[in-house]
VOBA-1610 file (N, C-alpha, C; in pm, whole numbers, padded with zeros to 5 digits, always signed):
BEGIN
Met+01364+01260+01018Met+01342+01114+01018Met+01371+01059+01157Arg+01279+00978+01209Arg+01300+00913+01339Arg+01332+00766+01315Ile+01443+00720+01372Ile+01488+00583+01351Ile+01501+00513+01486Phe+01447+00391+01493Phe+01465+00308+01611Phe+01584+00214+01588Ala+01671+00204+01687Ala+01779+00105+01688Ala+01748+00009+01802Ile+01737-00121+01771Ile+01694-00217+01871Ile+01790-00335+01877Asp+01848-00357+01993Asp+01935-00473+02014Asp+01953-00491+02164Asp+01947-00613+02213Asp+01956-00637+02357Asp+02101-00642+02407Glu+02197-00650+02315Glu+02338-00652+02355Glu+02393-00510+02352Pro+02438-00458+02466Pro+02483-00317+02474Pro+02588-00280+02369Lys+02685-00367+02347Lys+02790-00337+02251Lys+02734-00328+02110Met+02647-00423+02073Met+02587-00423+01941Met+02492-00305+01923Leu+02420-00269+02029Leu+02328-00155+02021Leu+02405-00026+01999Arg+02517-00012+02069Arg+02600+00107+02052Arg+02658+00112+01911Met+02701-00002+01860Met+02755-00009+01725Met+02648+00027+01623Leu+02527-00024+01644Leu+02416+00003+01552Leu+02380+00151+01556His+02370+00207+01676His+02339+00348+01692His+02442+00435+01621Asp+02569+00405+01641Asp+02675+00487+01581Asp+02676+00475+01429Ala+02647+00355+01379Ala+02644+00335+01234Ala+02529+00416+01172Ile+02414+00415+01239Ile+02299+00492+01188Ile+02332+00641+01191Ala+02391+00686+01302Ala+02425+00828+01317Ala+02523+00873+01209Glu+02617+00788+01175Glu+02715+00823+01071Glu+02650+00823+00934Ala+02561+00729+00911Ala+02497+00717+00779Ala+02390+00824+00758Glu+02320+00863+00865Glu+02210+00959+00854Glu+02222+01060+00970Pro+02313+01157+00957Pro+02343+01248+01068Pro+02224+01330+01115Glu+02128+01357+01027Glu+02014+01440+01063Glu+01903+01363+01133Ala+01916+01233+01143Ala+01808+01151+01198Ala+01798+01165+01350Glu+01676+01151+01400Glu+01653+01137+01543Glu+01658+00987+01573Ile+01755+00945+01653Ile+01775+00802+01678Ile+01734+00769+01821Leu+01644+00673+01836Leu+01603+00624+01967Leu+01652+00481+01981Ala+01732+00455+02083Ala+01790+00323+02104Ala+01710+00247+02210Phe+01685+00118+02181Phe+01608+00033+02272Phe+01682-00099+02291Ser+01683-00146+02415Ser+01750-00272+02444Ser+01650-00386+02466Ser+01520-00357+02458Ser+01420-00462+02476Ser+01296-00432+02394Ala+01225-00538+02358Ala+01100-00523+02284Ala+00996-00452+02369Ala+00999-00478+02500Ala+00900-00416+02590Ala+00911-00264+02587Asp+01034-00213+02584Asp+01053-00068+02579Asp+00998-00010+02449Val+01013-00085+02340Val+00962-00039+02211Val+00810-00033+02212Thr+00746-00138+02261Thr+00600-00142+02262Thr+00542-00032+02352Glu+00614+00006+02456Glu+00569+00115+02542Glu+00573+00249+02469Ala+00666+00263+02376Ala+00680+00389+02303Ala+00581+00402+02188Leu+00534+00292+02135Leu+00452+00295+02014Leu+00320+00370+02026Pro+00249+00365+02141Pro+00122+00438+02148Pro+00134+00589+02131Asp+00251+00643+02155Asp+00273+00787+02143Asp+00305+00823+01998Pro+00216+00894+01927Pro+00241+00929+01786Pro+00371+01006+01766Glu+00412+01080+01870Glu+00535+01159+01858Glu+00660+01074+01865Lys+00645+00946+01901Lys+00762+00859+01913Lys+00763+00747+01808Arg+00659+00739+01726Arg+00654+00633+01627Arg+00762+00652+01521Pro+00828+00544+01482Pro+00944+00557+01393Pro+00908+00560+01245Asp+00996+00622+01168Asp+00988+00614+01022Asp+01060+00488+00974Val+01170+00457+01041Val+01251+00340+01005Val+01293+00268+01133Val+01296+00135+01127Val+01341+00054+01241Val+01453-00038+01196Phe+01564-00035+01267Phe+01670-00133+01252Phe+01665-00221+01376Ser+01624-00346+01360Ser+01602-00431+01477Ser+01673-00565+01467Asp+01734-00602+01578Asp+01786-00738+01590Asp+01668-00835+01590Ile+01690-00955+01543Ile+01582-01054+01540Ile+01579-01134+01670Glu+01696-01164+01725Glu+01704-01242+01849Glu+01694-01149+01969Leu+01570-01128+02018Leu+01548-01044+02135Leu+01488-01127+02247Pro+01524-01102+02372Pro+01466-01178+02483Pro+01320-01141+02508Gly+01238-01242+02537Gly+01099-01216+02570Gly+01007-01207+02451Met+01055-01149+02342Met+00975-01134+02221Met+01071-01127+02102Ser+01050-01210+02003Ser+01140-01208+01888Ser+01124-01080+01809Gly+01227-01046+01735Gly+01219-00928+01651Gly+01110-00939+01546Leu+01081-01063+01503Leu+00975-01083+01404Leu+00839-01051+01463Thr+00815-01097+01586Thr+00689-01066+01654Thr+00678-00916+01682Leu+00789-00857+01724Leu+00791-00713+01749Leu+00759-00636+01620Ala+00809-00684+01507Ala+00783-00617+01380Ala+00634-00613+01349Val+00564-00721+01381Val+00420-00724+01359Val+00351-00617+01444Lys+00393-00604+01569Lys+00333-00504+01659Lys+00364-00362+01611Ile+00485-00343+01560Ile+00520-00212+01508Ile+00434-00178+01388Lys+00415-00276+01299Lys+00333-00254+01180Lys+00188-00225+01216Glu+00139-00290+01322Glu+00001-00265+01365Glu-00016-00122+01416Ala+00085-00072+01485Ala+00077+00063+01541Ala+00115+00170+01439Ala+00208+00139+01351Ala+00258+00236+01253Ala+00282+00164+01120Pro+00176+00142+01042Pro+00186+00060+00921Pro+00286+00109+00817Asp+00316+00239+00817Asp+00407+00293+00716Asp+00554+00283+00755Thr+00581+00232+00873Thr+00720+00221+00919Thr+00798+00123+00833Arg+00920+00160+00797Arg+01010+00071+00722Arg+01090-00012+00822Ile+01087-00142+00806Ile+01156-00231+00899Ile+01274-00298+00831Ile+01390-00286+00892Ile+01513-00348+00841Ile+01570-00432+00954Phe+01582-00561+00930Phe+01632-00651+01033Phe+01784-00656+01034Val+01838-00668+01154Val+01983-00677+01173Val+02011-00804+01253Thr+02089-00895+01197Thr+02113-01022+01265Thr+02239-01089+01213Gly+02283-01186+01287Gly+02398-01265+01243Gly+02356-01395+01179Tyr+02224-01416+01164Tyr+02174-01544+01113Tyr+02086-01522+00991Asp+02130-01570+00875Asp+02055-01543+00753Asp+01936-01636+00731Gln+01911-01732+00823Gln+01797-01821+00804Gln+01664-01748+00825Tyr+01671-01626+00881Tyr+01549-01551+00905Tyr+01507-01466+00785Ala+01584-01465+00681Ala+01558-01373+00569Ala+01420-01394+00508Leu+01382-01517+00482Leu+01253-01545+00418Leu+01138-01496+00505Glu+01144-01524+00635Glu+01039-01479+00726Glu+01036-01327+00733Ala+01151-01264+00727Ala+01157-01119+00732Ala+01083-01057+00614Tyr+01106-01110+00496Tyr+01041-01054+00378Tyr+00893-01087+00374Arg+00850-01193+00440Arg+00707-01221+00448Arg+00637-01109+00525Leu+00709-01047+00617Leu+00655-00937+00695Leu+00670-00804+00622His+00712-00810+00496His+00730-00691+00413His+00840-00600+00467Ala+00943-00663+00524Ala+01058-00584+00566Ala+01122-00520+00444His+01182-00404+00465His+01243-00334+00353His+01389-00372+00333Gly+01447-00440+00431Gly+01586-00475+00415Gly+01631-00576+00518Tyr+01758-00616+00505Tyr+01811-00723+00587Tyr+01961-00704+00594Val+02013-00670+00714Val+02155-00639+00730Val+02220-00742+00821Met+02334-00792+00778Met+02407-00889+00859Met+02503-00816+00953Lys+02520-00870+01073Lys+02617-00818+01168Lys+02757-00862+01129Pro+02860-00787+01165Pro+02855-00656+01231Pro+02816-00545+01131Val+02734-00452+01174Val+02687-00346+01086Val+02788-00233+01080Asp+02782-00160+00971Asp+02863-00039+00960Asp+02780+00066+00886Ala+02830+00187+00881Ala+02756+00298+00822Ala+02725+00275+00674Ala+02818+00211+00603Ala+02796+00187+00460Ala+02677+00096+00438Ala+02665-00010+00521Ala+02552-00102+00508Ala+02421-00033+00543Ile+02423+00051+00647Ile+02303+00125+00686Ile+02263+00221+00575Arg+02360+00293+00520Arg+02331+00389+00414Arg+02274+00319+00291Glu+02327+00204+00259Glu+02279+00128+00144Glu+02132+00090+00163Glu+02097+00045+00283Glu+01958+00008+00310Glu+01865+00128+00306Leu+01908+00240+00362Leu+01825+00360+00359Leu+01803+00409+00216Asp+01905+00398+00135Asp+01893+00442-00005Asp+01799+00353-00085Gln+01783+00228-00041Gln+01699+00134-00115Gln+01554+00135-00071Ile+01524+00210+00035Ile+01385+00216+00080Ile+01303+00286-00028Pro+01203+00219-00081Pro+01122+00282-00188Pro+01033+00390-00131His+01018+00495-00206His+00929+00602-00165His+00796+00583-00237Phe+00688+00587-00160Phe+00556+00565-00219Phe+00528+00674-00321Pro+00501+00640-00445Pro+00481+00740-00548Pro+00364+00834-00516Lys+00391+00963-00525Lys+00283+01059-00509Lys+00222+01085-00647Pro+00095+01126-00648Pro+00031+01151-00777Pro+00109+01251-00859Lys+00137+01217-00983Lys+00206+01309-01072Lys+00108+01417-01115Pro+00157+01537-01148Pro+00067+01648-01181Pro-00034+01614-01290Gln+00004+01536-01390Gln-00086+01503-01499Gln-00125+01355-01499Thr-00135+01298-01380Thr-00169+01157-01369Thr-00300+01140-01294Leu-00383+01050-01342Leu-00505+01015-01271Leu-00466+00915-01162Tyr-00483+00956-01037Tyr-00446+00871-00926Tyr-00571+00807-00868Val-00569+00674-00855Val-00685+00600-00805Val-00649+00533-00674Gln-00727+00563-00570Gln-00707+00504-00437Gln-00811+00395-00417Cys-00765+00272-00398Cys-00854+00158-00375Cys-00857+00116-00228Phe-00751+00144-00154Phe-00744+00103-00014Phe-00829+00196+00071Gly-00916+00135+00153Gly-01014+00215+00225Gly-01128+00246+00131Phe-01172+00370+00128Phe-01275+00411+00033Phe-01213+00433-00105Phe-01289+00401-00209Phe-01245+00426-00345Phe-01254+00576-00372Glu-01141+00633-00416Glu-01137+00775-00449Glu-01053+00795-00575Val-01081+00903-00648Val-01009+00934-00771Val-00959+01077-00763Phe-00833+01098-00799Phe-00773+01231-00790Phe-00710+01271-00925Trp-00728+01397-00957Trp-00663+01453-01075Trp-00586+01577-01031Gln-00458+01580-01061Gln-00370+01689-01021Gln-00378+01713-00870Gly-00391+01603-00795Gly-00392+01610-00650Gly-00525+01647-00589Glu-00628+01674-00670Glu-00759+01711-00620Glu-00861+01604-00656Pro-00964+01583-00570Pro-01067+01483-00602Pro-01135+01514-00735Leu-01150+01412-00816Leu-01216+01428-00945Leu-01368+01426-00923Pro-01439+01532-00963Pro-01584+01535-00940Pro-01660+01447-01040Phe-01759+01375-00990Phe-01847+01293-01073Phe-01989+01345-01059Gln-02060+01354-01172Gln-02197+01402-01168Gln-02290+01301-01101Arg-02255+01173-01115Arg-02340+01067-01060Arg-02257+00973-00974Arg-02318+00929-00866Arg-02252+00834-00777Arg-02222+00703-00851Arg-02315+00659-00936Arg-02297+00534-01009Arg-02185+00543-01113Thr-02162+00663-01163Thr-02053+00680-01261Thr-01919+00649-01195Lys-01902+00699-01074Lys-01779+00671-00999Lys-01770+00522-00968Glu-01882+00460-00935Glu-01882+00317-00905Glu-01848+00235-01029Leu-01895+00281-01145Leu-01860+00210-01269Leu-01709+00213-01291Leu-01646+00328-01269Leu-01501+00335-01284Leu-01433+00244-01182Ala-01485+00240-01060Ala-01428+00152-00958Ala-01433+00007-01003Phe-01544-00033-01061Phe-01559-00171-01107Phe-01459-00202-01218Leu-01438-00109-01308Leu-01342-00130-01417Leu-01199-00136-01364Val-01169-00053-01263Val-01036-00058-01200Val-01016-00194-01134Asp-01118-00240-01063Asp-01110-00370-00996Asp-01081-00482-01096Arg-01133-00470-01218Arg-01112-00572-01321Arg-00975-00562-01387Lys-00898-00459-01354Lys-00757-00446-01397Lys-00740-00448-01549Gly-00833-00388-01620Gly-00821-00380-01765Gly-00890-00492-01839Ala-00946-00588-01768Ala-01019-00697-01835Ala-01151-00644-01890Ala-01195-00702-02002Ala-01319-00660-02065Ala-01440-00699-01979Cys-01534-00608-01967Cys-01655-00631-01885Cys-01778-00620-01974Thr-01867-00714-01963Thr-01993-00708-02037Thr-02095-00626-01959Ala-02202-00586-02029Ala-02308-00512-01962Ala-02371-00597-01853Glu-02382-00726-01875Glu-02439-00816-01774Glu-02354-00819-01648Glu-02221-00822-01664Glu-02132-00822-01548Glu-02142-00691-01471Ile-02150-00582-01544Ile-02162-00451-01479Ile-02295-00442-01404Ala-02401-00487-01467Ala-02534-00482-01404Ala-02539-00570-01280Thr-02477-00687-01287Thr-02475-00778-01172Thr-02408-00714-01052Ala-02301-00640-01077Ala-02228-00574-00969Ala-02302-00451-00918Leu-02338-00360-01007Leu-02392-00231-00967Leu-02540-00236-00929Trp-02615-00330-00991Trp-02758-00339-00962Trp-02797-00475-00905Glu-02698-00550-00860Glu-02719-00677-00791Glu-02811-00771-00867Gly-02778-00791-00995Gly-02843-00899-01069Gly-02950-00859-01167Glu-02984-00732-01178Glu-03086-00690-01273Glu-03026-00681-01413Thr-02991-00796-01468Thr-02916-00798-01594Thr-03003-00792-01718Asp-03129-00825-01706Asp-03213-00833-01825Asp-03305-00714-01840Ser-03299-00623-01748Ser-03388-00508-01752Ser-03345-00409-01860Thr-03440-00372-01945Thr-03412-00272-02047Thr-03372-00140-01982Lys-03435-00110-01869Lys-03403+00011-01796Lys-03258+00009-01748Thr-03214-00108-01697Thr-03077-00120-01648Thr-02976-00100-01760Lys-03002-00159-01875Lys-02910-00144-01989Lys-02904+00002-02034His-03017+00069-02029His-03019+00211-02063His-02937+00291-01962Gln-02948+00256-01835Gln-02872+00324-01730Gln-02722+00304-01749Ile-02682+00184-01789Ile-02540+00157-01813Ile-02488+00244-01926Arg-02566+00255-02034Arg-02524+00340-02146Arg-02507+00485-02100Asn-02598+00531-02015Asn-02587+00667-01964Asn-02464+00685-01876Leu-02434+00584-01796Leu-02317+00591-01709Leu-02188+00593-01791Val-02182+00512-01893Val-02064+00509-01979Val-02044+00644-02046Ser-02155+00701-02096Ser-02148+00832-02159Ser-02103+00939-02060Asp-02156+00930-01937Asp-02119+01027-01834Asp-01974+01011-01793Leu-01927+00887-01782Leu-01787+00863-01746Leu-01694+00914-01854Arg-01729+00890-01978Arg-01646+00939-02088Arg-01639+01092-02086Ala-01753+01157-02059Ala-01756+01304-02054Ala-01671+01355-01938Thr-01677+01286-01824Thr-01597+01326-01707Thr-01448+01316-01738Leu-01410+01207-01803Leu-01269+01188-01837Leu-01224+01283-01947Lys-01315+01317-02036Lys-01281+01409-02145Lys-01243+01546-02092Lys-01304+01586-01982Lys-01276+01717-01923Lys-01131+01729-01878Ile-01067+01615-01849Ile-00927+01618-01805Ile-00835+01559-01912Gly-00890+01542-02031Gly-00808+01494-02142Gly-00772+01347-02136Met-00854+01266-02066Met-00823+01124-02052Met-00938+01035-02100Glu-01012+01083-02200Glu-01123+01001-02249Glu-01079+00870-02311Asp-00951+00864-02356Asp-00902+00739-02415Asp-00869+00634-02309Leu-00891+00667-02180Leu-00876+00565-02075Leu-00976+00452-02095Leu-01093+00486-02149Leu-01198+00386-02171Leu-01179+00315-02304Ile-01203+00185-02302Ile-01204+00103-02423Ile-01345+00045-02436Arg-01411+00075-02546Arg-01547+00023-02567Arg-01557-00034-02707Arg-01578-00164-02713Arg-01592-00230-02843Arg-01665-00364-02827Ser-01741-00399-02928Ser-01809-00530-02934Ser-01889-00561-02808Gly-01956-00460-02754Gly-02042-00485-02640Gly-01971-00501-02507Val-01842-00470-02500Val-01768-00481-02374Val-01702-00348-02342Leu-01667-00332-02215Leu-01606-00209-02167Leu-01484-00243-02082Ala-01380-00163-02093Ala-01258-00185-02015Ala-01185-00053-02000Ile-01079-00054-01922Ile-00992+00063-01911Ile-00850+00023-01952Arg-00774+00123-01991Arg-00631+00103-02013Arg-00562+00121-01878Ala-00543+00010-01810Ala-00496+00015-01671Ala-00360+00083-01657Glu-00278+00076-01762Glu-00144+00134-01753Glu-00148+00287-01749Gln-00264+00347-01775Gln-00272+00492-01779Gln-00305+00555-01643Ile-00327+00473-01543Ile-00358+00528-01410Ile-00250+00489-01310Asp-00238+00571-01208Asp-00151+00544-01094Asp-00241+00496-00982Cys-00220+00373-00934Cys-00317+00309-00845Cys-00247+00231-00734Asp-00287+00252-00609Asp-00225+00181-00497Asp-00243+00030-00508Tyr-00360-00013-00553Tyr-00388-00156-00570Tyr-00295-00220-00672Tyr-00277-00155-00785Tyr-00189-00208-00889Tyr-00044-00210-00842Gln-00005-00106-00768Gln+00132-00101-00717Gln+00159-00217-00621Met+00061-00248-00536Met+00078-00359-00442Met+00093-00490-00517Leu+00012-00509-00620Leu+00020-00632-00698Leu+00155-00647-00768Ser+00217-00534-00798Ser+00348-00538-00865Ser+00462-00558-00766Gly+00430-00561-00634Gly+00532-00587-00534Gly+00590-00465-00467Asn+00532-00348-00490Asn+00583-00227-00427Asn+00568-00237-00276Ser+00678-00227-00202Ser+00677-00247-00058Ser+00594-00143+00015Asp+00602-00017-00028Asp+00524+00086+00039Asp+00376+00069+00014Ala+00339+00022-00105Ala+00198-00006-00131Ala+00150-00121-00044Leu+00235-00221-00026Leu+00200-00331+00064Leu+00175-00281+00205Asn+00259-00189+00251Asn+00244-00135+00385Asn+00125-00040+00397Ala+00083+00018+00285Ala-00032+00108+00286Ala-00164+00032+00294Tyr-00160-00097+00263Tyr-00281-00179+00267Tyr-00304-00227+00410His-00417-00185+00469His-00448-00220+00607His-00567-00315+00616Gly-00599-00382+00506Gly-00707-00479+00508Gly-00838-00427+00454Glu-00843-00302+00408Glu-00966-00245+00356Glu-00949-00211+00209Tyr-01050-00248+00130Tyr-01043-00231-00015Tyr-01181-00190-00067Met-01189-00070-00126Met-01314-00020-00184Met-01432-00049-00091Thr-01424-00003+00031Thr-01517-00047+00135Thr-01662-00005+00111Gln-01685+00095+00024Gln-01824+00138+00003Gln-01899+00051-00097Tyr-01831-00047-00160Tyr-01895-00129-00263Tyr-01900-00275-00221Ser-02019-00331-00211Ser-02035-00470-00166Ser-01975-00568-00266Trp-01980-00535-00395Trp-01927-00627-00496Trp-01774-00641-00486Ala-01708-00547-00415Ala-01562-00552-00403Ala-01517-00649-00294Glu-01612-00710-00222Glu-01576-00798-00111Glu-01497-00920-00156Met-01522-00968-00278Met-01447-01085-00326Met-01299-01052-00342Thr-01270-00939-00406Thr-01129-00897-00418Thr-01071-00867-00282Ser-01148-00803-00196Ser-01101-00770-00061Ser-01062-00897+00015Gly-01143-01002+00003Gly-01112-01127+00070Gly-00985-01191+00018Lys-00966-01185-00114Lys-00845-01241-00174Lys-00721-01167-00126Leu-00730-01035-00120Leu-00616-00955-00075Leu-00584-00984+00071Trp-00688-00996+00152Trp-00666-01026+00294Trp-00597-01161+00310Phe-00641-01259+00234Phe-00583-01393+00244Phe-00436-01393+00201Glu-00405-01317+00096Glu-00270-01319+00040Glu-00172-01228+00113Tyr-00222-01116+00168Tyr-00130-01015+00219Tyr-00141-00983+00367Arg-00252-01024+00434Arg-00268-00982+00572Arg-00286-01098+00670Arg-00307-01217+00623Arg-00332-01329+00715Arg-00204-01367+00790
//
């Protein structure tokens, strides 16, 4: 684990460094006395931090502004602010900081913050994992789930986007075929896609993921592990995994993508 310790006051920086070293003896600790030194280190992938403990009151650039630059260069970095002023707490959490430590720091406080850093859930061996950030992808037992048809995968993506809400054939057709809702051919295609999706899920023992009744289709959202759902639930690592891209191969996903950008990245 590589940890940045940042403080412009030599005494406080030494105290912070020693507290981190005591709390996490195996860590590689890089100490910085200025934001400029940190930004110079960020372009080098070998120097990017896993965790940052940063003072908020820094000369030339505030710790909050520096945090934004760190997130831009290394989105998965965990940021924990260290300060003597608690009025910054709300702004810190807006930046998806993982913690907030008051000065003077000690090893116990550092250890407590490190222990509370959430670990992004990895796909469980028997869990269907759905990736919405970037390209939409589906994994079973850590391997990509094969789909016989491109549209079958897109149908599942649309149902995931709806978060378990019931979808009519007209809504599905509007998204997947851009408005061809009254075509007999389109309705026949939807039936084939549903049948194909059910068969694909049946192969992995998850055919009950689909709910089909009274002319509507939905999924049991609680049965999948999904980065999008985790972010909506407030998972900090899922928030950090979102870089502004959502199901980028599907034009109908642009509405959700815009909402996420407005709420989480603006």
